[in-house]
Structures are given as C-alpha cells and as structure tokens.
GUKOLMAR-666613 format. One record per residue (C-alpha): x, y, z. Coordinates in nm, 3 decimals, always signed. Each point is the difference from the previous one (the first is absolute). Layout:
residues N
- X | Y | Z
...
END
This chain:
residues 367
- +13.157 | +17.986 | +7.627
- +0.370 | -0.066 | -0.046
- +0.225 | +0.095 | +0.291
- +0.209 | +0.311 | -0.050
- +0.349 | -0.051 | -0.141
- +0.306 | +0.206 | +0.081
- +0.120 | +0.249 | -0.260
- +0.249 | -0.165 | -0.236
- -0.095 | -0.362 | +0.085
- -0.056 | -0.210 | -0.306
- -0.301 | -0.229 | -0.038
- +0.227 | -0.304 | +0.013
- +0.162 | +0.122 | +0.320
- -0.344 | +0.045 | +0.161
- -0.129 | -0.350 | -0.065
- +0.329 | -0.165 | +0.090
- +0.009 | +0.179 | +0.337
- -0.366 | -0.074 | +0.071
- +0.035 | -0.378 | -0.034
- +0.349 | -0.045 | +0.135
- +0.000 | -0.278 | +0.263
- +0.088 | +0.094 | +0.353
- +0.322 | -0.114 | +0.156
- -0.043 | -0.308 | +0.220
- +0.021 | +0.058 | +0.370
- +0.301 | -0.144 | +0.169
- -0.042 | -0.244 | +0.289
- +0.248 | -0.070 | +0.275
- +0.219 | -0.299 | -0.053
- -0.171 | -0.330 | +0.092
- -0.351 | +0.150 | +0.011
- -0.262 | -0.144 | -0.239
- -0.292 | +0.221 | -0.109
- -0.365 | -0.099 | +0.043
- -0.045 | -0.004 | -0.376
- +0.286 | -0.250 | -0.027
- -0.114 | -0.223 | +0.284
- -0.375 | -0.018 | -0.080
- +0.017 | -0.242 | -0.294
- +0.214 | -0.240 | +0.197
- -0.255 | -0.015 | +0.287
- -0.325 | -0.004 | -0.203
- +0.084 | -0.251 | -0.274
- -0.026 | -0.308 | +0.228
- -0.324 | +0.132 | +0.154
- -0.153 | +0.063 | -0.342
- +0.107 | -0.348 | -0.110
- -0.171 | -0.153 | +0.305
- -0.321 | +0.192 | -0.066
- +0.001 | -0.104 | -0.364
- +0.048 | -0.364 | +0.097
- -0.288 | +0.026 | +0.249
- -0.227 | +0.159 | -0.260
- +0.092 | -0.264 | -0.255
- -0.087 | -0.272 | +0.253
- -0.340 | +0.159 | +0.074
- -0.072 | +0.039 | -0.370
- +0.088 | -0.366 | -0.054
- -0.232 | -0.103 | +0.284
- -0.287 | +0.209 | -0.141
- +0.057 | -0.142 | -0.346
- -0.013 | -0.353 | +0.143
- -0.324 | +0.075 | +0.188
- -0.151 | +0.147 | -0.316
- +0.105 | -0.304 | -0.201
- -0.147 | -0.235 | +0.266
- -0.327 | +0.196 | +0.008
- -0.022 | -0.004 | -0.379
- +0.061 | -0.375 | -0.007
- -0.265 | -0.057 | +0.268
- -0.248 | +0.212 | -0.194
- +0.069 | -0.202 | -0.312
- -0.055 | -0.322 | +0.195
- -0.334 | +0.127 | +0.131
- -0.106 | +0.096 | -0.350
- +0.096 | -0.344 | -0.128
- -0.190 | -0.162 | +0.288
- -0.304 | +0.212 | -0.080
- +0.012 | -0.103 | -0.365
- +0.046 | -0.363 | +0.099
- -0.296 | +0.015 | +0.238
- -0.214 | +0.158 | -0.269
- +0.116 | -0.261 | -0.250
- -0.061 | -0.280 | +0.250
- -0.356 | +0.116 | +0.064
- -0.054 | +0.024 | -0.374
- +0.130 | -0.354 | -0.053
- -0.218 | -0.133 | +0.281
- -0.303 | +0.176 | -0.146
- +0.071 | -0.135 | -0.347
- +0.055 | -0.350 | +0.138
- -0.323 | +0.024 | +0.197
- -0.193 | +0.110 | -0.309
- +0.156 | -0.270 | -0.218
- -0.069 | -0.275 | +0.253
- -0.353 | +0.121 | +0.066
- -0.095 | -0.060 | -0.364
- +0.018 | -0.374 | +0.058
- -0.178 | +0.000 | +0.337
- -0.370 | +0.026 | +0.067
- +0.053 | +0.222 | +0.304
- +0.153 | +0.282 | -0.203
- +0.313 | +0.023 | +0.218
- +0.330 | -0.183 | -0.023
- +0.011 | -0.335 | +0.179
- +0.341 | -0.096 | +0.135
- +0.137 | -0.290 | +0.200
- +0.086 | +0.050 | +0.365
- +0.341 | -0.152 | -0.073
- +0.069 | +0.280 | -0.252
- +0.012 | +0.254 | +0.283
- +0.301 | +0.041 | +0.230
- -0.093 | +0.126 | +0.347
- +0.252 | +0.234 | +0.161
- -0.162 | +0.097 | +0.330
- -0.330 | +0.040 | +0.182
- -0.122 | +0.359 | +0.015
- -0.327 | -0.027 | +0.191
- -0.260 | -0.249 | +0.107
- -0.362 | -0.008 | +0.107
- -0.269 | -0.247 | +0.092
- -0.059 | -0.121 | -0.354
- +0.307 | +0.094 | -0.201
- +0.372 | +0.074 | +0.002
- +0.184 | +0.248 | -0.222
- +0.352 | -0.076 | -0.121
- +0.264 | +0.188 | -0.192
- +0.077 | -0.236 | -0.286
- +0.143 | -0.025 | -0.350
- -0.173 | -0.107 | -0.317
- +0.214 | -0.022 | -0.316
- +0.281 | +0.157 | +0.211
- -0.213 | +0.311 | +0.059
- -0.108 | +0.115 | +0.351
- -0.371 | -0.054 | +0.064
- -0.235 | -0.021 | +0.295
- -0.161 | -0.338 | +0.059
- -0.319 | -0.024 | +0.203
- -0.081 | -0.354 | +0.105
- -0.347 | -0.093 | +0.125
- -0.023 | -0.311 | +0.215
- -0.269 | -0.263 | -0.025
- +0.056 | -0.365 | -0.089
- -0.375 | -0.068 | -0.029
- -0.103 | +0.271 | -0.244
- -0.290 | -0.098 | -0.226
- -0.007 | +0.025 | -0.378
- -0.271 | +0.265 | +0.025
- +0.215 | +0.224 | +0.218
- +0.302 | -0.065 | -0.220
- -0.192 | +0.111 | -0.311
- -0.123 | +0.310 | +0.180
- +0.355 | +0.082 | +0.109
- +0.127 | -0.032 | -0.357
- -0.280 | +0.214 | -0.139
- +0.051 | +0.277 | +0.252
- +0.378 | +0.009 | -0.042
- -0.049 | -0.002 | -0.377
- -0.218 | +0.309 | +0.023
- +0.245 | +0.183 | +0.229
- +0.300 | -0.089 | -0.217
- -0.149 | +0.207 | -0.282
- +0.013 | +0.318 | +0.208
- +0.246 | +0.256 | -0.137
- +0.049 | +0.297 | +0.229
- +0.321 | +0.158 | +0.133
- -0.128 | -0.025 | +0.358
- -0.119 | -0.361 | -0.009
- +0.243 | -0.283 | +0.064
- +0.014 | -0.215 | -0.312
- -0.072 | -0.374 | +0.007
- +0.220 | -0.208 | -0.231
- -0.100 | -0.362 | +0.058
- -0.161 | -0.255 | +0.231
- +0.072 | -0.342 | +0.135
- -0.334 | -0.180 | +0.033
- +0.099 | -0.360 | +0.060
- -0.113 | -0.102 | +0.352
- +0.134 | +0.013 | +0.262
- +0.204 | +0.286 | -0.152
- -0.232 | +0.292 | -0.069
- +0.219 | +0.300 | -0.080
- -0.002 | +0.341 | -0.164
- +0.315 | +0.135 | -0.168
- +0.005 | +0.378 | -0.010
- +0.219 | +0.309 | -0.015
- +0.270 | +0.036 | +0.266
- +0.022 | +0.341 | +0.170
- +0.315 | +0.043 | +0.213
- -0.127 | +0.237 | +0.272
- -0.272 | -0.239 | +0.109
- -0.339 | +0.109 | +0.126
- -0.121 | +0.349 | +0.080
- -0.051 | -0.126 | +0.356
- +0.373 | -0.072 | +0.023
- +0.096 | +0.337 | -0.149
- -0.229 | +0.188 | +0.241
- +0.073 | -0.188 | +0.321
- +0.327 | -0.194 | -0.032
- +0.231 | +0.209 | -0.216
- +0.186 | +0.330 | +0.027
- -0.144 | +0.132 | -0.325
- -0.146 | +0.346 | +0.049
- -0.352 | +0.044 | -0.131
- -0.071 | +0.372 | -0.003
- -0.329 | +0.160 | -0.097
- +0.095 | +0.024 | -0.369
- +0.107 | -0.365 | -0.022
- -0.304 | -0.114 | +0.198
- -0.229 | +0.188 | -0.237
- +0.170 | -0.160 | -0.301
- -0.045 | -0.348 | +0.150
- -0.366 | +0.072 | +0.074
- -0.061 | +0.120 | -0.356
- +0.169 | -0.309 | -0.144
- -0.208 | -0.236 | +0.215
- -0.318 | +0.190 | -0.092
- +0.089 | -0.027 | -0.371
- +0.042 | -0.378 | +0.031
- -0.325 | -0.030 | +0.194
- -0.183 | +0.204 | -0.265
- +0.138 | -0.234 | -0.267
- -0.108 | -0.324 | +0.167
- -0.343 | +0.141 | +0.087
- -0.031 | +0.095 | -0.366
- +0.054 | -0.371 | -0.077
- -0.286 | -0.085 | +0.240
- +0.244 | -0.162 | +0.241
- -0.008 | +0.048 | +0.377
- +0.331 | -0.033 | +0.184
- -0.155 | -0.127 | +0.329
- +0.317 | +0.027 | +0.208
- +0.160 | +0.342 | -0.056
- +0.263 | +0.081 | +0.266
- +0.368 | +0.106 | +0.013
- +0.110 | -0.366 | +0.015
- -0.157 | -0.046 | -0.345
- +0.155 | +0.313 | -0.149
- +0.358 | -0.049 | -0.114
- +0.270 | +0.263 | -0.052
- +0.260 | +0.003 | -0.277
- +0.353 | +0.144 | +0.005
- -0.132 | +0.345 | -0.096
- -0.259 | +0.001 | +0.283
- -0.287 | -0.052 | -0.241
- -0.281 | -0.214 | +0.139
- -0.168 | -0.296 | -0.168
- -0.312 | -0.178 | +0.119
- +0.018 | -0.377 | +0.022
- -0.186 | -0.300 | +0.150
- -0.358 | +0.064 | -0.101
- -0.148 | -0.209 | +0.276
- -0.020 | -0.318 | -0.206
- +0.225 | -0.185 | +0.246
- -0.232 | +0.088 | +0.285
- -0.307 | -0.071 | -0.212
- +0.130 | -0.339 | -0.113
- +0.103 | -0.090 | +0.353
- -0.344 | +0.101 | +0.126
- -0.170 | -0.224 | -0.253
- +0.236 | -0.284 | +0.088
- -0.110 | +0.029 | +0.360
- -0.365 | +0.000 | -0.106
- +0.063 | -0.306 | -0.214
- +0.134 | -0.171 | +0.311
- -0.319 | +0.107 | +0.183
- +0.190 | +0.202 | +0.256
- -0.225 | +0.126 | +0.280
- +0.206 | +0.315 | +0.052
- -0.111 | +0.307 | -0.189
- +0.286 | +0.155 | -0.196
- +0.057 | +0.368 | -0.061
- +0.087 | +0.105 | -0.352
- +0.246 | +0.283 | +0.050
- +0.223 | +0.144 | +0.272
- -0.183 | +0.131 | +0.310
- +0.153 | +0.353 | +0.027
- -0.091 | +0.070 | -0.365
- -0.346 | -0.162 | -0.013
- -0.301 | +0.220 | -0.068
- -0.303 | -0.018 | +0.234
- -0.209 | -0.191 | -0.255
- +0.263 | -0.275 | -0.020
- -0.028 | -0.049 | +0.377
- -0.372 | -0.044 | -0.058
- +0.064 | -0.288 | -0.239
- -0.068 | +0.187 | -0.325
- +0.199 | -0.055 | -0.318
- +0.305 | +0.210 | -0.083
- -0.065 | +0.284 | -0.245
- +0.182 | +0.293 | -0.157
- -0.123 | +0.209 | +0.295
- +0.164 | -0.235 | +0.249
- +0.325 | +0.041 | -0.196
- -0.035 | +0.377 | +0.038
- -0.043 | -0.039 | +0.376
- +0.324 | -0.202 | +0.014
- +0.169 | +0.262 | -0.217
- -0.094 | +0.268 | +0.255
- +0.166 | -0.202 | +0.278
- +0.309 | -0.045 | -0.220
- +0.017 | +0.378 | -0.057
- -0.019 | +0.059 | +0.375
- +0.287 | -0.247 | +0.047
- +0.219 | +0.159 | -0.270
- -0.027 | +0.351 | +0.143
- -0.019 | -0.102 | +0.365
- +0.278 | -0.262 | -0.010
- -0.197 | -0.197 | +0.257
- -0.175 | -0.338 | -0.009
- -0.381 | +0.029 | +0.029
- -0.158 | -0.161 | +0.308
- +0.343 | -0.119 | +0.113
- -0.016 | -0.236 | +0.297
- -0.379 | -0.041 | -0.029
- -0.158 | -0.344 | -0.028
- -0.235 | -0.092 | -0.286
- -0.314 | +0.008 | +0.211
- +0.072 | +0.352 | +0.125
- +0.080 | +0.121 | -0.351
- -0.333 | -0.135 | -0.123
- -0.196 | +0.168 | +0.276
- +0.185 | +0.329 | -0.046
- -0.043 | +0.012 | -0.378
- -0.371 | -0.081 | +0.017
- -0.044 | +0.280 | +0.256
- +0.173 | +0.244 | -0.236
- +0.342 | +0.019 | +0.166
- +0.296 | +0.064 | -0.230
- +0.375 | +0.061 | +0.044
- +0.070 | +0.341 | +0.153
- +0.176 | +0.299 | -0.153
- +0.257 | +0.076 | +0.268
- +0.199 | +0.298 | -0.127
- +0.165 | +0.045 | +0.342
- +0.175 | -0.336 | -0.001
- +0.366 | +0.104 | +0.031
- +0.131 | -0.346 | -0.084
- -0.201 | -0.035 | -0.320
- -0.157 | +0.327 | -0.111
- -0.281 | -0.005 | -0.253
- +0.069 | +0.142 | -0.344
- -0.365 | +0.079 | -0.070
- -0.140 | +0.325 | -0.126
- -0.366 | +0.083 | +0.043
- -0.087 | -0.114 | -0.354
- +0.175 | -0.335 | +0.045
- -0.179 | -0.055 | +0.330
- -0.339 | +0.066 | -0.163
- +0.092 | -0.238 | -0.282
- +0.083 | -0.282 | +0.239
- -0.316 | +0.052 | +0.204
- -0.211 | -0.008 | -0.317
- +0.163 | -0.329 | -0.100
- -0.075 | -0.179 | +0.327
- -0.345 | +0.133 | +0.078
- -0.241 | -0.263 | +0.131
- -0.252 | +0.030 | -0.286
- +0.153 | -0.170 | -0.303
- -0.193 | +0.212 | -0.250
- +0.144 | +0.323 | +0.147
- +0.359 | -0.105 | -0.059
- +0.210 | +0.137 | -0.283
- +0.073 | -0.200 | -0.312
- +0.358 | -0.067 | -0.111
- -0.054 | +0.246 | -0.286
- -0.093 | +0.283 | +0.238
END
C-alpha cells in the first residue's frame, strides 16, 4: 500500500521528498567521526592479514607440489621395479634355453655385492645388483662339493625357478661354479617376516595379519600342488615387500644340500632338517618331511603372526624336542599386556588343528 499523500501534493513532489538525502550532521571543529577514522585504522591491518594469508597459501601450494612430485617419483619407481623384474625374468628365460638346468647361469663376477643382510651356518644372504637391478644373493659355502650334489642343486633350483605365484619369491639365476654356489632372486626391501614382527615398528593388526596368513597359505597350496615340500617354513623364510605382502622363499634346499654335504664327509653328528621351533613331532622322530609337516610349521607361523612372540624363546633344542613330542605347544596368552594376542576363537581352533600331533588330522593348505 502506498503511503498517504497530503492534499494538493503532486506525484513528483512526493517521490522527491521521500528520497531526499538527509543533511549531514555537523561535528565540532577538530573532531573526526568514527566513519572517517575507521578506514585509516583498518587498511594496514587488512593488508597484514592478506599478506599472511597469501604466505600460507603459498606454503600449502608448495607442500602440494612437493607431495605431487613425490607421488610421481614413487609411481616411476614402481614402474621401474616392475620393468626390472620383467627384464630379469626375460633374461632368465632367454639364458635358460641354452642351459641344461633350465635356469639362467651367470658368473659370480657379474654380480655386485652391496651389503650382507643375514647369515647362517651354511649360507649368507647379500643385497646385490645384477645388470644394475637390486637382487638378493644367497651364497652357499662348501669348497668340496661333489658333482652329484652340484647336479642335484641345479635340478632343484631349476624346478623352483619355474614357479609363478604372487606370494613366492622368484628365482632369476644361479651361480654354480664351485666354490661359489649362489642363487639370485627377487629383492624385497622390508626383509623377513621375522624382522617385521619382532624388530620393526610396523603395526600388524588383525586385518593385516589375516591377509598375511591368507597369502602364505595360498603360496603353500601352490607349491603343494606342484608336489613340492618346503621343509623349512618359518618367518625368516617369508619375505615382505613394500606393500606388506608376504612371499615364501628358501625351500629348504640349502639345508638339504648342506645336510648331504655333511653325509658325504661322513660326519658322525646327526643333522636336523628344519628349524627346531617349527619342526613337527615326526621330524624329531627322524621321519621325512611331508606336506603335513609344512602345515605344522604353518600353524606355528600363524601363532607368531597374531601373537607377535617367538615360539619356545629361550628354550634349548633338547627341551624343545622333549616338549613337542609330549604334545606341548606355544600358549595362547590373551592377558599378556606387553604383547596381547589378536586371536579369535576360530583362529585359535585353526592353529591348533594345524599343529596337532597326528599328521593325518592336520588341515591341508587348501582347507
């Protein structure tokens, strides 16, 4: 509704009066109004805040650019690693065509050793480079190896080099010229599962532990499907890549070859094939290793993954033997505040079924 207009006012007079600006208020001489003084005080402050914001934006943009560059580098590294493995595989296949063993034969001088990673009674593992690509080099020591043992070593490595599974460490080549008896295989930067579990700060929660267990079981199922027995399954022989995926390695041939070397020398000491904490009862009784003895060792490995403890730690070999033959196994201590178990009831039953005393009652890798 329009406001009422006085009698006689014209329409033009009405609108002119309605929008006529008010007269400015007068201020005493020398006094400045707030409206006049505000811009003078706030402009420097606003300028400072703008400069600060611009600086923060610049810093964030730099961090984003650095993160993007780092991501690109990682992607390039990943592609290079994949390409390197592919080149090594192709080289291994090409070289194996001309060798009777079925695996690439290389000279020891072709390999550049960077550093020692681990060492045992019969072998030493190095981080090395072959064709400028990082590899793991396992060197087995024996200057008096016979031709029979050398042929057996070549045949066994040849068979294992044909394995193609995402959770089995790939073998690229061998050095089989005494006294240098070496295996050239895939390099995995995080080292062994033993190191990850007991000597690193990497968190292995229940989900990650389950994934590792499933990967190891998949690899075990594969090799058992090839009628191969690992003979020395343990966290030291399970390697971990940069994405925390596990890969089984070292199928006991180093121990087996070393054992036969000792027999060839007519050693009077009886050797154990395997590692005491992971040996099934039948192995302590002198029986041959089987798929069932691998499953027993797998059960101990599962206990170690979820328990983050070393089985039979601080116990001598004789005591371990007596305990295992009597049916003693590592305990499920859920009340350990320093290293709580991550087991559920199903996982606990699974482990106990793997390491039962009767070999025929144990699970298969498929189950």
